[in-house]
C-alpha positions as CSV (number, residue, x, y, z in Angstrom):
1,M,12.9,7.7,2.3
2,R,9.6,7.3,4.3
3,S,8.8,4.3,1.9
4,Y,7.3,0.6,2.4
5,H,8.6,-2.2,0.0
6,F,5.4,-4.4,-0.2
7,D,4.7,-7.8,-2.3
8,F,1.7,-9.7,-2.8
9,V,0.9,-12.9,-0.2
10,D,-2.1,-15.4,-1.3
11,P,-4.3,-15.7,1.7
12,L,-4.4,-19.1,1.8
13,T,-1.0,-20.5,1.7
14,S,0.6,-17.5,2.7
15,Y,2.8,-17.5,0.1
16,L,4.6,-14.8,-2.0
17,V,2.7,-14.3,-5.1
18,N,3.1,-12.3,-8.2
19,L,0.3,-9.9,-9.4
20,P,-1.8,-12.1,-12.2
21,P,-1.5,-11.3,-15.9
22,D,-2.7,-8.3,-17.3
23,W,-3.8,-6.9,-13.6
24,K,-2.7,-3.3,-13.1
25,I,-1.9,-1.6,-9.1
26,F,-2.7,2.8,-9.7
27,E,-2.1,5.1,-7.4
28,A,-5.8,6.3,-6.1
29,E,-6.0,9.8,-5.4
30,G,-8.6,11.7,-2.8
31,T,-10.0,10.0,-0.1
32,F,-9.5,6.4,1.3
33,S,-13.5,5.4,0.9
34,F,-12.9,1.8,1.8
35,F,-10.8,-1.1,2.2
36,G,-12.8,-3.7,-0.1
37,F,-11.5,-6.7,1.3
38,G,-13.1,-9.4,4.2
39,P,-15.8,-9.2,6.5
40,L,-15.7,-6.0,7.8
41,A,-15.0,-4.3,4.6
42,T,-17.4,-1.2,4.3
43,P,-19.1,-0.3,0.8
44,M,-18.7,3.1,-0.7
45,P,-21.1,5.6,0.3
46,P,-24.1,6.2,-2.3
47,G,-23.4,8.8,-4.2
48,M,-19.6,8.7,-3.7
49,P,-17.8,8.8,-6.4
50,P,-14.9,6.8,-7.4
51,P,-11.4,7.5,-6.2
52,R,-9.7,8.8,-9.2
53,V,-7.0,6.9,-10.6
54,G,-3.5,8.4,-11.2
55,M,-0.5,7.0,-12.1
56,E,0.4,2.8,-12.8
57,V,2.5,1.2,-10.2
58,K,5.3,-0.9,-11.5
59,S,7.1,-3.4,-9.7
60,I,10.8,-3.2,-9.4
61,K,11.8,-5.8,-11.8
62,A,9.4,-4.3,-14.8
63,G,10.9,-0.1,-14.0
64,H,13.9,-1.9,-14.6
65,G,12.3,-3.7,-18.6
66,L,12.0,-6.9,-17.2
67,R,8.4,-8.5,-18.8
68,P,6.1,-10.8,-16.1
69,E,7.5,-13.8,-17.5
70,Q,11.1,-12.9,-16.5
71,S,10.2,-12.6,-13.2
72,V,10.6,-15.6,-10.8
73,P,7.6,-16.8,-9.4
74,A,7.1,-14.8,-5.9
75,H,9.8,-12.3,-6.3
76,E,7.6,-9.3,-8.1
77,K,8.2,-6.6,-5.1
78,Y,6.8,-2.9,-5.4
79,I,7.9,0.0,-3.4
80,Q,6.1,3.5,-2.5
81,R,6.2,6.6,-0.5
82,E,4.1,5.8,2.9
83,G,0.5,6.9,2.6
84,T,0.0,6.3,-0.7
85,R,-3.6,4.9,-1.8
86,L,-3.7,2.0,-4.4
87,L,-5.6,0.4,-6.4
88,V,-5.8,-3.1,-7.9
89,I,-8.2,-3.2,-11.0
90,S,-8.3,-7.1,-12.6
91,P,-8.9,-7.6,-16.4
92,L,-12.6,-8.2,-15.4
93,G,-12.2,-4.5,-14.2
94,E,-12.8,-5.9,-10.3
95,E,-11.1,-3.1,-8.2
96,A,-9.5,-3.2,-4.3
97,S,-8.1,-0.9,-2.8
98,F,-5.6,-0.5,0.2
99,Q,-3.8,2.4,2.0
100,L,0.3,1.9,2.9
101,P,0.5,3.1,6.7
102,V,2.4,6.2,7.8
103,R,4.4,6.1,10.0
104,R,5.5,9.0,12.7
105,S,8.8,10.6,12.8
106,I,11.6,9.7,15.1
107,Y,13.6,12.6,14.2
108,I,13.5,16.1,16.1
109,E,12.4,18.7,14.4
110,A,13.7,22.0,14.9
111,G,11.5,23.5,18.0
112,Q,10.8,20.6,19.1
113,A,11.3,19.2,23.0
114,L,12.0,15.8,24.3
115,V,9.5,15.1,27.4
116,Y,9.9,12.2,29.4
117,P,7.9,11.0,32.3
118,V,8.5,12.2,35.8
119,H,9.3,9.1,37.9
120,S,9.3,9.4,41.6
121,M,11.8,8.3,43.9
122,V,11.5,6.1,46.4
123,Q,14.2,6.5,49.4
């Protein structure tokens, strides 16, 4: 289905965690402009508009009508298509963005040829 199942991890403990109350995840449209965490994070260039925000992303359980207090801690899971750009927004308006990877297709498309490297034979 070319989708990823993901959840969140506490960077200090490496344990799975639920998204904190009142935090939201949205699909972000447009060019992926920066990765907002860690020492290698690069700020958005001056004059660049922030990414447009698309549809809110809900956990699988929330999508089935469960409220956050009904979800077992560390069991909040999400599913999104590969390559989706996501924006996490805190209740204070802090933002972090990330993009799900895109996998190479392992399927042969019509018109493609399989090419194997030539191995020299020693006699």
